LOLOGU-495673 format. One record per atom (N, C-alpha, C): chain; residue number from 1; atom name; x, y, z. Coordinates in Angstrom, 2 decimals. Layout:
BEGIN
unit,pos,site,px,py,pz
A,NUM,CA,X,Y,Z
...
% end
This chain:
BEGIN
unit,pos,site,px,py,pz
A,1,N,32.76,1.53,9.91
A,1,CA,32.78,0.27,8.74
A,1,C,31.73,-0.45,8.82
A,2,N,31.18,-0.99,10.06
A,2,CA,30.11,-1.73,10.11
A,2,C,28.84,-1.38,9.42
A,3,N,28.31,0.09,9.72
A,3,CA,27.46,0.78,9.46
A,3,C,27.67,0.68,7.81
A,4,N,28.63,0.94,7.22
A,4,CA,28.67,1.26,5.35
A,4,C,28.08,-0.34,5.17
A,5,N,28.87,-1.13,5.67
A,5,CA,28.68,-2.78,5.23
A,5,C,27.50,-2.92,5.34
A,6,N,26.84,-2.77,6.25
A,6,CA,25.31,-3.14,6.59
A,6,C,24.54,-2.51,5.36
A,7,N,25.04,-1.08,5.41
A,7,CA,24.16,-0.39,4.22
A,7,C,24.42,-0.69,3.07
A,8,N,25.57,-0.98,2.60
A,8,CA,25.61,-1.74,1.11
A,8,C,24.86,-3.16,1.19
A,9,N,25.14,-4.06,2.17
A,9,CA,24.22,-5.24,2.20
A,9,C,22.71,-4.84,1.84
A,10,N,22.24,-4.12,2.63
A,10,CA,20.83,-3.83,2.27
A,10,C,20.52,-3.22,0.85
A,11,N,21.23,-2.53,0.37
A,11,CA,21.03,-1.68,-0.93
A,11,C,21.00,-3.18,-2.02
A,12,N,22.19,-3.74,-1.82
A,12,CA,22.36,-5.16,-2.64
A,12,C,21.37,-6.20,-2.48
A,13,N,20.74,-6.50,-1.55
A,13,CA,19.92,-7.37,-1.33
A,13,C,18.47,-6.92,-1.81
A,14,N,18.24,-5.71,-1.50
A,14,CA,16.67,-4.98,-2.17
A,14,C,16.94,-4.97,-3.48
A,15,N,17.75,-4.51,-4.17
A,15,CA,17.86,-4.54,-5.75
A,15,C,17.89,-5.86,-6.30
A,16,N,18.45,-6.86,-5.52
A,16,CA,18.36,-7.95,-6.28
A,16,C,17.06,-8.95,-6.21
A,17,N,16.29,-8.26,-5.17
A,17,CA,14.99,-8.97,-5.04
A,17,C,14.03,-8.33,-5.66
A,18,N,14.39,-7.13,-6.38
A,18,CA,13.62,-6.62,-7.41
A,18,C,13.56,-7.30,-8.60
A,19,N,15.02,-7.75,-9.02
A,19,CA,14.85,-8.33,-10.23
A,19,C,14.37,-10.04,-10.19
A,20,N,14.01,-10.35,-9.02
A,20,CA,13.25,-11.67,-8.78
A,20,C,11.63,-11.65,-8.52
A,21,N,11.28,-10.60,-8.62
A,21,CA,9.96,-10.18,-8.11
A,21,C,9.08,-10.41,-9.38
A,22,N,8.05,-11.54,-9.43
A,22,CA,7.28,-11.86,-10.47
A,22,C,6.51,-10.65,-10.98
A,23,N,5.99,-10.29,-12.37
A,23,CA,5.24,-9.32,-12.76
A,23,C,4.01,-9.52,-12.36
A,24,N,3.54,-8.05,-12.09
A,24,CA,2.31,-8.01,-11.09
A,24,C,1.24,-7.20,-12.30
A,25,N,0.15,-7.68,-12.80
A,25,CA,-0.94,-6.87,-13.54
A,25,C,-1.97,-6.33,-12.97
A,26,N,-2.15,-5.18,-13.15
A,26,CA,-3.88,-4.67,-12.11
A,26,C,-4.51,-3.61,-13.19
A,27,N,-5.61,-3.67,-12.91
A,27,CA,-6.10,-2.46,-13.83
A,27,C,-7.46,-2.26,-13.32
A,28,N,-7.73,-1.21,-13.05
A,28,CA,-9.09,-0.79,-12.49
A,28,C,-9.61,0.38,-13.37
A,29,N,-11.34,0.15,-13.35
A,29,CA,-11.86,1.07,-14.30
A,29,C,-13.12,1.47,-13.66
A,30,N,-13.73,2.30,-13.74
A,30,CA,-15.21,2.56,-13.34
A,30,C,-15.92,2.28,-14.64
A,31,N,-17.43,1.54,-14.19
A,31,CA,-18.18,1.33,-15.26
A,31,C,-18.46,2.30,-16.38
A,32,N,-18.66,1.88,-17.41
A,32,CA,-18.64,2.90,-18.64
A,32,C,-18.04,4.02,-18.79
A,33,N,-17.08,4.41,-18.00
A,33,CA,-15.80,5.34,-17.99
A,33,C,-14.66,4.65,-18.93
A,34,N,-14.57,3.42,-19.11
A,34,CA,-13.58,3.12,-20.07
A,34,C,-13.99,3.17,-21.53
A,35,N,-14.92,3.55,-21.68
A,35,CA,-15.11,3.82,-23.08
A,35,C,-14.90,5.27,-23.54
A,36,N,-14.56,5.89,-22.49
A,36,CA,-13.72,7.37,-23.07
A,36,C,-12.73,7.41,-23.49
A,37,N,-11.78,6.32,-23.45
A,37,CA,-10.61,6.02,-23.93
A,37,C,-10.83,5.74,-25.55
A,38,N,-11.75,5.04,-25.99
A,38,CA,-12.02,4.74,-27.09
A,38,C,-10.89,3.70,-27.63
A,39,N,-10.69,2.83,-26.59
A,39,CA,-9.55,1.66,-26.78
A,39,C,-10.35,0.29,-26.91
A,40,N,-9.82,-0.55,-27.82
A,40,CA,-10.65,-1.73,-27.90
A,40,C,-10.15,-2.99,-26.93
A,41,N,-9.31,-2.51,-26.14
A,41,CA,-8.74,-3.45,-24.80
A,41,C,-7.89,-2.76,-24.19
A,42,N,-7.53,-3.61,-23.23
A,42,CA,-6.77,-3.23,-21.93
A,42,C,-5.92,-4.15,-21.64
A,43,N,-4.75,-3.88,-20.97
A,43,CA,-4.01,-4.69,-20.04
A,43,C,-2.96,-5.57,-21.45
A,44,N,-2.74,-4.81,-22.32
A,44,CA,-2.00,-5.47,-23.59
A,44,C,-2.79,-6.50,-24.50
A,45,N,-4.14,-6.35,-24.43
A,45,CA,-5.16,-7.12,-25.06
A,45,C,-5.74,-8.22,-24.35
A,46,N,-5.50,-8.62,-22.79
A,46,CA,-6.02,-9.50,-22.07
A,46,C,-7.37,-9.00,-21.66
A,47,N,-7.81,-7.75,-21.53
A,47,CA,-9.04,-7.44,-21.29
A,47,C,-9.62,-6.80,-22.67
A,48,N,-10.97,-7.55,-23.34
A,48,CA,-11.59,-7.03,-24.58
A,48,C,-12.51,-6.03,-23.82
A,49,N,-13.03,-5.14,-24.96
A,49,CA,-14.11,-4.12,-24.86
A,49,C,-15.45,-5.38,-24.54
A,50,N,-15.35,-6.51,-25.00
A,50,CA,-16.50,-7.31,-24.84
A,50,C,-16.70,-7.57,-23.37
A,51,N,-15.62,-7.99,-22.67
A,51,CA,-15.60,-8.34,-21.32
A,51,C,-16.29,-7.02,-20.30
A,52,N,-15.69,-5.84,-20.72
A,52,CA,-16.19,-4.85,-20.17
A,52,C,-17.65,-4.42,-20.31
A,53,N,-18.07,-4.82,-21.68
A,53,CA,-19.41,-4.50,-22.04
A,53,C,-20.37,-5.46,-21.03
A,54,N,-19.94,-6.84,-21.07
A,54,CA,-20.56,-7.66,-20.31
A,54,C,-20.61,-7.23,-18.76
A,55,N,-19.93,-6.81,-18.30
A,55,CA,-19.82,-6.38,-16.93
A,55,C,-20.60,-5.17,-16.68
A,56,N,-20.60,-4.37,-17.60
A,56,CA,-21.38,-3.01,-17.54
A,56,C,-23.20,-3.39,-17.58
A,57,N,-23.00,-4.73,-18.61
A,57,CA,-24.48,-5.09,-18.86
A,57,C,-25.23,-5.61,-17.25
A,58,N,-24.21,-6.45,-16.60
A,58,CA,-24.71,-6.85,-15.49
A,58,C,-24.90,-5.83,-14.53
A,59,N,-24.10,-4.78,-14.26
A,59,CA,-24.08,-3.82,-13.05
A,59,C,-24.73,-2.61,-13.77
A,60,N,-25.54,-2.63,-14.55
A,60,CA,-25.96,-1.11,-15.33
A,60,C,-26.95,-0.72,-14.23
A,61,N,-27.64,-1.21,-13.46
A,61,CA,-28.58,-0.28,-12.38
A,61,C,-27.68,-0.22,-11.20
A,62,N,-26.37,-0.60,-10.83
A,62,CA,-25.71,-0.24,-9.88
A,62,C,-24.47,-0.26,-10.14
A,63,N,-24.10,0.93,-10.87
A,63,CA,-22.64,1.13,-11.42
A,63,C,-21.52,0.90,-10.40
A,64,N,-20.80,0.25,-10.62
A,64,CA,-19.32,-0.16,-9.68
A,64,C,-18.26,0.23,-10.39
A,65,N,-17.15,-0.20,-9.82
A,65,CA,-15.77,-0.18,-10.64
A,65,C,-15.45,-1.64,-10.52
A,66,N,-14.42,-1.91,-11.43
A,66,CA,-13.96,-3.30,-11.39
A,66,C,-12.30,-3.32,-11.61
A,67,N,-12.04,-4.51,-10.83
A,67,CA,-10.34,-4.66,-10.42
A,67,C,-10.01,-5.85,-11.36
A,68,N,-9.15,-5.74,-12.32
A,68,CA,-8.56,-6.61,-12.94
A,68,C,-7.40,-7.10,-12.37
A,69,N,-6.93,-8.39,-12.31
A,69,CA,-5.53,-8.92,-11.94
A,69,C,-5.49,-10.34,-12.51
A,70,N,-4.01,-10.52,-12.88
A,70,CA,-3.59,-11.95,-13.42
A,70,C,-2.81,-12.85,-12.34
A,71,N,-3.17,-13.74,-12.42
A,71,CA,-2.54,-14.83,-11.41
A,71,C,-2.07,-16.01,-12.14
A,72,N,-0.83,-16.63,-12.46
A,72,CA,-0.36,-17.53,-13.18
A,72,C,-1.35,-17.69,-14.47
A,73,N,-1.22,-16.64,-15.08
A,73,CA,-1.68,-16.59,-16.67
A,73,C,-3.28,-16.63,-16.76
A,74,N,-3.77,-16.79,-15.36
A,74,CA,-5.43,-16.66,-15.51
A,74,C,-5.77,-15.24,-15.03
A,75,N,-6.85,-14.96,-15.61
A,75,CA,-7.19,-13.41,-15.43
A,75,C,-8.59,-13.18,-14.61
A,76,N,-8.63,-12.56,-13.83
A,76,CA,-9.60,-12.05,-12.81
A,76,C,-10.37,-10.87,-12.69
A,77,N,-11.47,-10.74,-12.29
A,77,CA,-12.22,-9.53,-12.13
A,77,C,-13.03,-9.35,-11.02
A,78,N,-12.89,-8.47,-10.09
A,78,CA,-13.47,-8.49,-9.07
A,78,C,-14.35,-7.11,-9.00
A,79,N,-15.49,-7.16,-8.42
A,79,CA,-16.38,-6.16,-8.58
A,79,C,-16.75,-5.28,-7.28
A,80,N,-16.31,-4.10,-7.22
A,80,CA,-16.43,-3.29,-5.97
A,80,C,-18.04,-3.35,-5.36
A,81,N,-17.96,-3.63,-4.33
A,81,CA,-19.14,-3.60,-3.60
A,81,C,-20.10,-4.71,-3.42
A,82,N,-19.47,-5.65,-4.28
A,82,CA,-20.33,-7.15,-4.48
A,82,C,-19.05,-8.02,-3.74
A,83,N,-19.42,-9.05,-3.67
A,83,CA,-18.41,-10.14,-3.36
A,83,C,-18.11,-11.01,-4.61
A,84,N,-18.62,-10.55,-5.94
A,84,CA,-18.43,-11.29,-7.23
A,84,C,-16.85,-11.31,-7.70
A,85,N,-16.44,-12.62,-7.73
A,85,CA,-15.33,-12.74,-8.47
A,85,C,-15.50,-13.34,-9.79
A,86,N,-14.85,-13.01,-10.81
A,86,CA,-14.88,-13.49,-12.04
A,86,C,-13.92,-13.90,-12.61
A,87,N,-13.81,-15.24,-13.15
A,87,CA,-12.59,-15.67,-14.12
A,87,C,-13.03,-15.36,-15.36
A,88,N,-11.99,-14.87,-16.03
A,88,CA,-12.15,-14.18,-17.51
A,88,C,-11.64,-15.35,-18.44
A,89,N,-12.49,-15.91,-18.93
A,89,CA,-11.74,-17.14,-20.36
A,89,C,-12.23,-16.85,-21.49
A,90,N,-11.43,-16.04,-22.23
A,90,CA,-11.60,-15.45,-23.29
A,90,C,-12.36,-14.31,-23.33
A,91,N,-13.66,-14.49,-24.33
A,91,CA,-14.76,-13.10,-23.94
A,91,C,-15.90,-13.52,-22.95
A,92,N,-15.68,-14.41,-22.21
A,92,CA,-16.86,-14.57,-21.18
A,92,C,-16.11,-14.50,-19.82
A,93,N,-17.37,-14.42,-18.95
A,93,CA,-17.08,-14.29,-17.45
A,93,C,-17.61,-15.66,-16.83
A,94,N,-16.97,-16.21,-15.77
A,94,CA,-17.16,-17.40,-14.93
A,94,C,-17.25,-16.84,-13.54
A,95,N,-18.47,-16.70,-12.93
A,95,CA,-18.84,-16.19,-11.59
A,95,C,-18.34,-17.12,-10.56
A,96,N,-17.23,-17.13,-10.18
A,96,CA,-16.83,-17.96,-8.63
A,96,C,-17.75,-17.96,-7.80
A,97,N,-18.29,-16.96,-7.35
A,97,CA,-19.24,-16.59,-6.38
A,97,C,-20.19,-17.20,-6.16
A,98,N,-20.71,-18.00,-5.02
A,98,CA,-22.20,-18.74,-5.52
A,98,C,-22.70,-18.68,-3.97
A,99,N,-22.80,-17.13,-3.44
A,99,CA,-23.72,-16.89,-2.30
A,99,C,-24.39,-15.80,-2.56
A,100,N,-25.08,-15.01,-1.75
A,100,CA,-26.00,-14.13,-2.04
A,100,C,-25.64,-12.92,-1.28
A,101,N,-24.75,-12.93,-0.53
A,101,CA,-24.13,-11.57,0.33
A,101,C,-24.18,-10.38,-0.45
A,102,N,-24.33,-9.05,0.36
A,102,CA,-24.28,-7.86,-0.22
A,102,C,-23.57,-7.04,0.95
A,103,N,-23.03,-5.90,0.04
A,103,CA,-22.33,-4.76,0.66
A,103,C,-20.81,-5.36,1.34
A,104,N,-20.50,-4.15,2.58
A,104,CA,-19.38,-4.81,3.23
A,104,C,-18.04,-4.72,2.57
A,105,N,-18.14,-4.98,1.32
A,105,CA,-17.11,-4.88,0.19
A,105,C,-16.44,-3.70,-0.67
A,106,N,-17.11,-2.55,-0.18
A,106,CA,-17.04,-1.06,-0.97
A,106,C,-15.58,-0.93,-0.94
A,107,N,-14.79,-0.29,-1.72
A,107,CA,-13.18,0.01,-1.65
A,107,C,-12.29,-0.92,-0.84
A,108,N,-12.80,-2.33,-1.16
A,108,CA,-11.89,-2.99,-0.56
A,108,C,-10.76,-3.56,-1.66
A,109,N,-9.45,-4.01,-1.18
A,109,CA,-8.65,-4.20,-2.04
A,109,C,-8.13,-5.65,-2.21
A,110,N,-8.55,-6.04,-3.43
A,110,CA,-8.48,-7.66,-3.96
A,110,C,-7.03,-8.05,-4.25
A,111,N,-6.48,-9.30,-3.98
A,111,CA,-5.37,-9.80,-4.14
A,111,C,-5.31,-11.38,-4.21
A,112,N,-4.50,-11.73,-4.69
A,112,CA,-4.40,-13.45,-4.64
A,112,C,-2.69,-13.57,-3.96
A,113,N,-2.71,-14.47,-3.13
A,113,CA,-1.26,-15.12,-2.59
A,113,C,-1.35,-16.39,-2.38
A,114,N,-0.53,-16.96,-2.93
A,114,CA,-0.31,-18.26,-2.52
A,114,C,-1.62,-19.43,-3.02
A,115,N,-2.26,-19.11,-4.16
A,115,CA,-3.06,-19.81,-4.75
A,115,C,-4.42,-19.67,-4.05
A,116,N,-4.44,-18.43,-3.10
A,116,CA,-5.84,-18.00,-2.45
A,116,C,-6.26,-16.42,-2.65
A,117,N,-7.60,-16.10,-3.30
A,117,CA,-7.90,-14.76,-3.50
A,117,C,-8.21,-14.35,-1.84
A,118,N,-8.06,-12.93,-2.01
A,118,CA,-8.45,-12.34,-0.60
A,118,C,-9.15,-11.11,-0.89
A,119,N,-9.72,-10.48,0.04
A,119,CA,-10.26,-9.09,0.11
A,119,C,-9.75,-8.25,1.54
A,120,N,-8.96,-6.98,1.26
A,120,CA,-8.55,-6.68,2.45
A,120,C,-9.67,-5.38,2.93
A,121,N,-9.95,-4.90,3.74
A,121,CA,-10.71,-3.88,4.49
A,121,C,-11.90,-3.70,3.41
A,122,N,-12.35,-2.25,3.76
A,122,CA,-13.59,-1.98,2.91
A,122,C,-14.35,-1.48,3.78
A,123,N,-15.84,-1.03,3.37
A,123,CA,-16.76,-0.48,4.16
A,123,C,-18.27,-0.91,3.70
A,124,N,-19.04,-0.86,4.86
A,124,CA,-20.44,-1.52,4.37
A,124,C,-21.33,-0.44,4.69
A,125,N,-22.31,-0.62,5.33
A,125,CA,-23.68,0.07,5.52
A,125,C,-23.18,1.58,6.08
A,126,N,-22.55,1.38,7.25
A,126,CA,-22.32,2.52,8.21
A,126,C,-21.02,2.39,8.75
A,127,N,-19.97,1.81,8.41
A,127,CA,-18.91,1.39,9.08
A,127,C,-17.78,0.96,8.10
A,128,N,-16.42,1.36,8.39
A,128,CA,-15.31,1.04,7.62
A,128,C,-14.79,-0.16,8.43
A,129,N,-13.97,-0.92,7.72
A,129,CA,-13.30,-2.19,8.38
A,129,C,-12.02,-2.76,7.72
A,130,N,-11.28,-3.48,8.42
A,130,CA,-10.13,-3.87,7.83
A,130,C,-9.90,-5.18,7.99
A,131,N,-11.21,-5.85,7.82
A,131,CA,-11.04,-7.49,7.63
A,131,C,-10.38,-8.08,6.63
A,132,N,-9.78,-9.10,6.85
A,132,CA,-9.19,-10.05,5.75
A,132,C,-10.28,-11.25,5.61
A,133,N,-10.84,-11.35,4.14
A,133,CA,-11.58,-12.25,3.82
A,133,C,-11.07,-13.07,2.75
A,134,N,-10.84,-14.57,2.74
A,134,CA,-10.50,-15.15,1.76
A,134,C,-11.47,-16.11,1.01
A,135,N,-11.35,-16.10,-0.04
A,135,CA,-12.46,-17.02,-0.77
A,135,C,-12.09,-18.62,-0.79
A,136,N,-13.14,-19.06,-0.70
A,136,CA,-13.04,-20.71,-0.77
A,136,C,-13.58,-21.04,-1.97
A,137,N,-12.68,-21.79,-2.89
A,137,CA,-13.10,-21.84,-4.26
A,137,C,-14.29,-23.06,-4.29
A,138,N,-14.01,-23.84,-3.40
A,138,CA,-14.77,-25.14,-3.40
A,138,C,-16.23,-24.93,-3.16
A,139,N,-16.61,-24.01,-2.01
A,139,CA,-17.81,-23.43,-1.81
A,139,C,-18.36,-22.36,-2.54
A,140,N,-17.57,-21.82,-2.98
A,140,CA,-17.81,-20.15,-3.64
A,140,C,-18.06,-19.37,-2.73
A,141,N,-17.58,-19.16,-1.63
A,141,CA,-17.84,-18.17,-0.60
A,141,C,-16.55,-17.46,-0.06
A,142,N,-16.98,-16.42,0.44
A,142,CA,-15.84,-15.47,1.13
A,142,C,-16.15,-15.90,2.41
A,143,N,-14.89,-16.28,3.33
A,143,CA,-14.61,-16.62,4.87
A,143,C,-13.76,-15.56,5.56
A,144,N,-14.29,-15.05,6.59
A,144,CA,-13.38,-14.26,7.41
A,144,C,-12.28,-14.86,8.02
A,145,N,-11.19,-14.28,8.06
A,145,CA,-9.71,-14.58,8.48
A,145,C,-9.49,-13.93,9.52
A,146,N,-9.50,-14.44,10.75
A,146,CA,-9.14,-13.56,12.04
A,146,C,-7.75,-13.81,12.09
A,147,N,-7.39,-12.29,12.56
A,147,CA,-6.04,-12.31,12.42
A,147,C,-5.34,-11.95,14.02
A,148,N,-4.08,-11.84,14.29
A,148,CA,-3.65,-11.61,15.45
A,148,C,-3.95,-10.02,15.89
A,149,N,-4.60,-9.74,16.83
A,149,CA,-4.84,-8.40,17.39
A,149,C,-5.93,-8.13,16.58
A,150,N,-7.05,-8.73,16.01
A,150,CA,-8.28,-8.30,15.01
A,150,C,-8.90,-7.20,15.70
A,151,N,-9.00,-5.94,14.91
A,151,CA,-9.74,-4.74,15.60
A,151,C,-11.26,-5.34,15.82
A,152,N,-11.98,-4.78,16.75
A,152,CA,-13.50,-5.32,16.95
A,152,C,-14.31,-4.19,15.83
A,153,N,-14.09,-3.05,15.44
A,153,CA,-14.79,-2.24,14.63
A,153,C,-13.74,-1.36,14.03
% end
């Protein structure tokens, strides 16, 4: 009887927490590949073709993919293999990153939690990593966050 009561508790607690979860919007596209869809906008109109054209113009020499996500009504774009984090305001891009580092962030996963932007994992020139970087909005830089049992490589 205790097992079935515990299983019922787990099922009910997990189903109710799903109803409390916040909406999560994420969109990833590769440079110029979005044009193949012939759509004027994405994410229910939140991302216009003008924004994608602007990103393609910036990264025309080094094509990358873009990850878009929303947090508290604000829309952001993180560009793979760069540290650049853009806030999208209408049809314009505001680059939040104010430094000049390169590499290290190819195939990283960007997300925002409790008001802070993070990058998790990725690869650099010769190695993969699972480092956690947080964005300092005041300085405009990414900072390494050491974690418990941080791997050396």
